[in-house]
C-alpha positions as CSV (number, residue, x, y, z in Angstrom):
1,M,-3.5,-7.5,-18.2
2,G,-1.7,-6.6,-13.9
3,E,-1.6,-10.1,-11.9
4,F,-4.9,-9.3,-10.2
5,D,-7.2,-7.8,-13.1
6,D,-9.5,-11.5,-13.4
7,L,-10.3,-11.1,-9.7
8,T,-11.1,-7.0,-9.4
9,R,-11.7,-6.0,-13.1
10,P,-10.9,-2.5,-13.2
11,D,-11.8,-1.9,-16.7
12,L,-15.3,-2.4,-15.3
13,V,-15.0,-1.2,-11.6
14,G,-12.8,1.6,-12.7
15,P,-15.9,3.5,-14.9
16,L,-18.2,2.8,-12.4
17,L,-16.0,4.6,-9.7
18,A,-14.9,7.3,-12.1
19,G,-18.8,8.1,-12.0
20,I,-19.2,7.6,-8.5
21,L,-16.6,9.6,-7.3
22,G,-16.7,12.2,-10.2
23,D,-12.8,12.1,-11.1
24,E,-11.6,10.3,-14.5
25,A,-8.4,9.4,-13.2
26,W,-10.4,5.9,-11.6
27,R,-10.9,4.7,-15.0
28,D,-8.0,2.8,-14.8
29,P,-6.6,2.2,-11.4
30,E,-4.0,0.0,-10.1
31,V,-4.8,-2.9,-8.5
32,R,-2.6,-3.9,-4.8
33,L,-3.3,-7.4,-3.0
34,I,-3.6,-6.1,0.8
35,S,-2.0,-8.8,2.8
36,G,-3.8,-10.0,6.0
37,G,-7.2,-11.1,4.5
38,K,-7.2,-15.1,5.3
39,S,-11.2,-15.9,3.9
40,N,-12.2,-12.7,1.7
41,L,-10.0,-11.1,-0.2
42,T,-9.0,-7.5,-0.5
43,F,-7.5,-5.2,-2.8
44,E,-6.0,-1.7,-3.1
45,L,-7.1,0.5,-6.3
46,A,-5.0,3.4,-6.0
47,C,-5.1,6.7,-9.0
48,A,-3.8,9.7,-9.0
49,A,-7.4,10.6,-7.1
50,G,-6.3,8.3,-4.3
51,S,-6.8,5.0,-3.0
52,V,-10.2,2.7,-2.5
53,V,-10.7,-0.5,-0.8
54,L,-12.3,-3.8,-2.9
55,R,-13.8,-6.7,-0.6
56,R,-14.7,-9.6,-2.4
57,P,-14.7,-13.8,-2.1
58,P,-11.9,-16.3,-3.3
59,S,-12.8,-17.6,-6.7
60,G,-13.7,-20.8,-6.6
61,H,-16.3,-22.7,-5.2
62,I,-18.2,-21.2,-2.0
63,L,-19.8,-22.5,0.9
64,R,-23.3,-21.3,1.4
65,G,-23.9,-18.6,4.0
66,A,-20.0,-17.6,4.1
67,H,-18.0,-14.4,2.8
68,D,-21.2,-12.5,2.1
69,M,-20.2,-9.4,1.3
70,G,-24.0,-7.8,0.6
71,R,-24.0,-8.3,4.8
72,E,-20.5,-6.6,5.5
73,A,-21.6,-3.5,3.0
74,R,-25.0,-3.4,4.8
75,V,-23.9,-3.2,8.3
76,Q,-21.2,-0.9,7.8
77,A,-23.4,1.9,6.1
78,A,-25.7,1.6,9.0
79,L,-23.1,2.5,11.7
80,A,-21.7,5.2,9.7
81,G,-23.8,7.7,12.2
82,T,-22.6,6.4,15.3
83,D,-20.2,6.1,17.4
84,V,-18.3,2.9,16.3
85,P,-15.7,4.2,13.5
86,V,-16.3,2.7,9.8
87,A,-15.0,3.3,6.2
88,R,-17.6,4.8,3.7
89,V,-19.2,2.3,1.8
90,L,-18.8,3.7,-1.9
91,Y,-20.3,0.9,-4.0
92,S,-21.2,-2.1,-4.0
93,A,-23.0,-4.9,-6.3
94,D,-24.5,-8.8,-6.0
95,E,-23.7,-11.4,-8.6
96,T,-24.7,-10.1,-11.2
97,G,-22.6,-6.8,-10.8
98,P,-19.3,-6.4,-12.8
99,L,-16.8,-9.2,-10.6
100,G,-19.9,-12.3,-11.0
101,V,-19.8,-12.6,-7.5
102,P,-21.3,-10.1,-4.5
103,F,-18.1,-7.7,-3.7
104,Y,-18.3,-3.9,-2.2
105,V,-16.1,-1.0,-1.9
106,M,-15.2,1.4,0.5
107,A,-13.1,4.1,1.3
108,K,-9.8,4.1,1.8
109,I,-8.8,4.5,6.1
110,D,-5.4,6.2,7.1
111,G,-4.5,3.8,10.1
112,Y,-2.0,1.1,11.4
113,A,-3.3,-2.3,11.2
114,I,-1.2,-3.8,13.8
115,R,-0.8,-7.6,13.8
116,D,3.1,-9.1,14.7
117,V,5.1,-5.5,15.2
118,L,4.0,-2.1,16.5
119,P,5.2,0.9,14.3
120,D,7.9,2.2,14.8
121,G,7.4,4.8,17.7
122,Y,3.7,4.2,18.3
123,A,2.4,3.0,21.8
124,E,6.4,2.1,22.7
125,D,5.9,2.1,26.4
126,A,2.8,0.5,29.0
127,V,1.1,4.0,28.6
128,G,0.6,4.0,25.2
129,R,-0.1,0.3,24.8
130,T,-2.6,0.5,28.2
131,A,-4.3,3.4,25.7
132,L,-4.7,1.1,22.9
133,T,-6.2,-2.3,24.6
134,N,-8.7,0.0,26.1
135,A,-9.8,2.0,23.0
136,L,-10.3,-1.5,21.2
137,I,-12.4,-2.9,24.4
138,D,-14.3,0.6,24.7
139,T,-15.3,0.8,20.9
140,L,-16.3,-3.0,21.2
141,A,-18.3,-2.3,24.1
142,D,-19.9,1.0,21.8
143,L,-20.4,-1.5,18.9
144,H,-22.7,-3.7,21.5
145,A,-24.4,-0.6,22.9
146,V,-25.9,0.4,19.7
147,D,-29.6,-0.5,19.2
148,P,-29.2,-2.3,15.8
149,Y,-33.3,-1.7,15.0
150,A,-32.6,2.3,15.7
151,I,-29.9,2.0,12.4
152,G,-32.0,-0.3,10.1
153,L,-30.8,-3.4,10.9
154,D,-34.0,-5.2,11.4
155,G,-33.7,-8.5,9.8
156,Y,-29.6,-8.6,9.9
157,G,-29.9,-11.8,12.4
158,R,-32.1,-14.1,14.5
159,P,-30.9,-13.1,18.4
160,T,-33.1,-15.7,19.8
161,G,-30.9,-19.4,20.3
162,F,-28.0,-17.4,18.7
163,M,-25.2,-19.6,20.9
164,G,-27.1,-23.1,19.7
165,R,-27.3,-21.7,16.1
166,Q,-23.7,-20.6,16.1
167,V,-22.2,-23.7,17.7
168,R,-24.5,-25.9,15.1
169,T,-23.5,-23.7,12.2
170,W,-19.4,-24.1,13.0
171,S,-19.9,-27.8,13.3
172,R,-21.4,-27.4,9.8
173,Q,-18.7,-25.1,8.5
174,F,-15.8,-27.4,10.1
175,E,-17.4,-30.9,8.7
176,A,-17.7,-29.3,5.4
177,T,-13.8,-28.8,5.0
178,R,-12.5,-31.8,7.8
179,T,-9.5,-33.9,5.8
180,R,-9.0,-36.2,9.1
181,P,-10.4,-37.7,12.2
182,A,-10.1,-34.7,14.9
183,P,-11.4,-36.3,18.8
184,S,-10.7,-33.1,20.1
185,M,-13.2,-31.2,17.9
186,D,-15.7,-33.5,18.1
187,E,-16.0,-33.3,22.3
188,L,-15.6,-29.6,22.3
189,G,-18.5,-28.9,19.7
190,R,-20.7,-31.9,21.6
191,R,-19.7,-29.7,24.7
192,L,-20.5,-26.2,23.6
193,A,-24.3,-28.0,22.1
194,A,-25.0,-29.3,25.7
195,Y,-23.9,-26.1,27.3
196,P,-27.1,-23.7,28.5
197,F,-26.2,-20.7,27.4
198,A,-28.4,-17.9,28.9
199,E,-29.9,-15.5,26.1
200,P,-28.8,-11.9,26.2
201,A,-31.4,-9.2,28.0
202,R,-31.5,-7.4,24.6
203,P,-29.9,-8.3,21.4
204,S,-26.6,-6.8,20.2
205,I,-24.8,-6.3,17.0
206,V,-21.7,-9.0,17.1
207,H,-18.7,-8.3,14.6
208,G,-17.9,-11.9,15.1
209,D,-14.4,-11.6,14.2
210,Y,-13.0,-9.0,17.0
211,R,-9.9,-8.5,17.4
212,L,-6.4,-6.0,16.6
213,D,-5.7,-6.6,13.4
214,N,-9.2,-6.1,12.1
215,V,-9.2,-2.4,13.3
216,L,-7.4,0.1,12.2
217,M,-5.7,2.2,15.0
218,D,-5.0,6.4,14.5
219,P,-1.9,6.9,13.2
220,A,-1.2,9.8,15.6
221,D,-3.5,8.8,18.5
222,P,-3.1,5.2,20.3
223,S,-5.8,5.6,22.5
224,R,-8.2,6.1,19.4
225,V,-9.8,3.4,16.9
226,G,-10.0,4.4,13.5
227,A,-12.0,2.1,12.0
228,V,-13.0,-1.6,12.4
229,L,-12.9,-3.8,9.4
230,D,-14.0,-7.2,8.4
231,W,-17.6,-7.4,8.9
232,E,-17.9,-10.8,7.1
233,L,-19.0,-12.6,10.3
234,S,-21.1,-9.9,11.7
235,T,-25.4,-10.5,13.0
236,L,-27.5,-10.1,15.5
237,G,-26.8,-11.8,18.7
238,D,-24.9,-12.3,21.7
239,P,-22.4,-9.6,22.4
240,L,-20.2,-12.0,24.9
241,A,-19.3,-14.2,21.6
242,D,-17.5,-11.2,21.0
243,V,-15.9,-10.7,23.7
244,G,-15.1,-14.3,24.1
245,T,-13.3,-14.2,21.2
246,L,-11.4,-10.9,21.5
247,L,-10.0,-12.8,24.8
248,F,-9.0,-16.2,22.9
249,Y,-7.0,-13.6,20.6
250,W,-5.0,-11.9,23.1
251,T,-1.7,-13.5,23.5
252,E,-0.5,-12.8,26.9
253,A,3.1,-13.0,27.2
254,G,4.9,-16.5,27.3
255,E,1.8,-18.1,25.5
256,R,1.9,-20.2,22.4
257,S,0.1,-17.8,19.7
258,P,-1.9,-19.9,17.2
259,L,-0.8,-20.1,13.9
260,L,-2.7,-17.2,12.0
261,I,-3.2,-14.7,15.1
262,P,-0.7,-12.1,15.3
263,A,0.9,-12.1,19.0
264,V,2.2,-8.3,19.1
265,T,-0.2,-8.2,22.2
266,A,2.6,-10.9,24.4
267,Q,4.9,-7.6,24.3
268,D,5.9,-6.0,27.5
269,G,3.6,-3.2,28.1
270,F,0.4,-4.9,27.5
271,P,-2.3,-5.3,29.4
272,G,-3.3,-9.2,30.5
273,R,-6.9,-10.8,29.8
274,A,-8.1,-9.9,32.8
275,H,-7.9,-5.9,32.1
276,L,-9.8,-6.3,28.9
277,T,-12.4,-8.3,31.3
278,E,-13.2,-5.4,33.9
279,R,-12.6,-2.9,31.3
280,Y,-15.7,-4.3,29.3
281,A,-17.5,-5.0,32.4
282,Q,-17.2,-1.4,33.6
283,R,-18.1,0.2,30.6
284,S,-21.1,-2.3,29.4
285,G,-22.2,-3.6,32.4
286,A,-22.6,-6.5,31.3
287,D,-22.6,-10.1,33.7
288,L,-19.6,-12.3,32.6
289,A,-19.8,-14.5,35.0
290,D,-20.4,-17.7,31.8
291,L,-17.2,-16.1,30.0
292,A,-15.4,-19.2,30.0
293,A,-18.0,-21.0,27.7
294,Y,-17.6,-17.9,25.4
295,V,-13.8,-18.5,25.3
296,A,-14.0,-21.9,24.8
297,Y,-16.9,-21.7,21.4
298,A,-14.1,-19.1,20.3
299,H,-11.7,-21.7,20.3
300,F,-14.0,-23.9,18.1
301,K,-15.0,-21.1,15.8
302,F,-11.6,-20.1,14.8
303,A,-10.5,-23.9,14.9
304,A,-13.2,-24.3,12.0
305,I,-12.1,-21.3,10.1
306,V,-8.4,-22.2,10.2
307,Q,-9.8,-25.4,8.6
308,G,-11.7,-23.7,6.0
309,V,-8.5,-21.2,5.5
310,Y,-6.5,-25.0,4.8
311,A,-8.8,-26.3,2.4
312,R,-9.0,-23.1,0.5
313,A,-5.0,-22.4,0.4
314,T,-4.9,-25.9,-0.7
315,A,-7.2,-25.9,-3.1
316,G,-5.1,-22.8,-4.5
317,V,-7.7,-20.0,-4.4
318,M,-6.4,-17.9,-1.9
319,A,-4.8,-15.5,-4.8
320,G,-1.5,-17.4,-3.6
321,Q,-1.2,-16.4,0.2
322,D,1.1,-18.8,1.9
323,F,-0.4,-19.5,5.5
324,G,2.1,-21.8,6.9
325,D,1.1,-25.5,7.7
326,L,-2.2,-25.7,9.2
327,S,-3.0,-29.3,8.4
328,G,-2.8,-30.1,12.3
329,E,-4.1,-26.5,13.2
330,A,-7.8,-27.1,14.0
331,E,-7.2,-30.1,16.7
332,R,-5.3,-28.3,18.3
333,L,-7.1,-25.4,19.0
334,A,-10.0,-27.3,20.2
335,A,-7.2,-29.5,22.6
336,E,-6.5,-26.4,23.9
337,G,-10.2,-24.9,24.2
338,L,-11.0,-28.3,26.0
339,D,-7.9,-27.4,28.5
340,H,-8.8,-24.0,29.2
341,W,-12.9,-24.7,29.8
342,K,-14.0,-26.2,33.2
343,G,-17.5,-25.8,32.4
């Protein structure tokens, strides 16, 4: 039995794929953990007929509302006919399915998942790195331009009061995994809860964790996104939450990147956050006057996520992945958010 067979059950999933894809070679796939997942687990299932990707929650206790694989599958299936590039969903199941937890299988897209380094010869000068940056921000603007109701995403989220609800949600998630006093996290949460976030003119599909290493870049063309991945936190709401999150993740030269966040954008030739902000404003027509508050929110949200990763890794339910010493990272991120936010 393979190392991850208990998490992926290829003896059960393989025959399902053989029927769906019409090839008996899928009955006995090999399983490999794809690195990079810090919340849900992502595996490649491969055989002579090709490769597919399986997404499932971590083992062990799961917080209510977290790791919703059904939502990931639904939004990707809905976006399949739009300008937003996504992987084709092949199969999905709830907790009554063969794994005993919700999961789905999607087509494997050829592309570069860019984290700490660029592939050799890829976007190696400022022209290529600017093209890559523009593709990333343009794809986000295109996502926000999609009418969610026109593609069957009615009921996918509650747009009214979105930001206030998000702050409350991440406050609860942090409290559920809190391990020590965190005065900066508490203060940032209080300030965000009191901030008068405006309602957007119309609801958008919000990815929830949009950043460079959550997309696959076209291996032949750095000006093209091959697929947007990791839709676990997606919903309907305020598109500026995504913009603030992307800016938080976008490390500039000379800055310290938070743990768990790749810092490839700090290399020479990558545009800074001001370029991303201007590009998004031009493509979307959005008013970005309150963007600093959304960047502060991104600090708060990611601090809560980091605390959850720390708790799950300490409990040993992340398939043996090592994320380094995260014990004080949430509080450091919150303090940074307070320092940067003057609102």
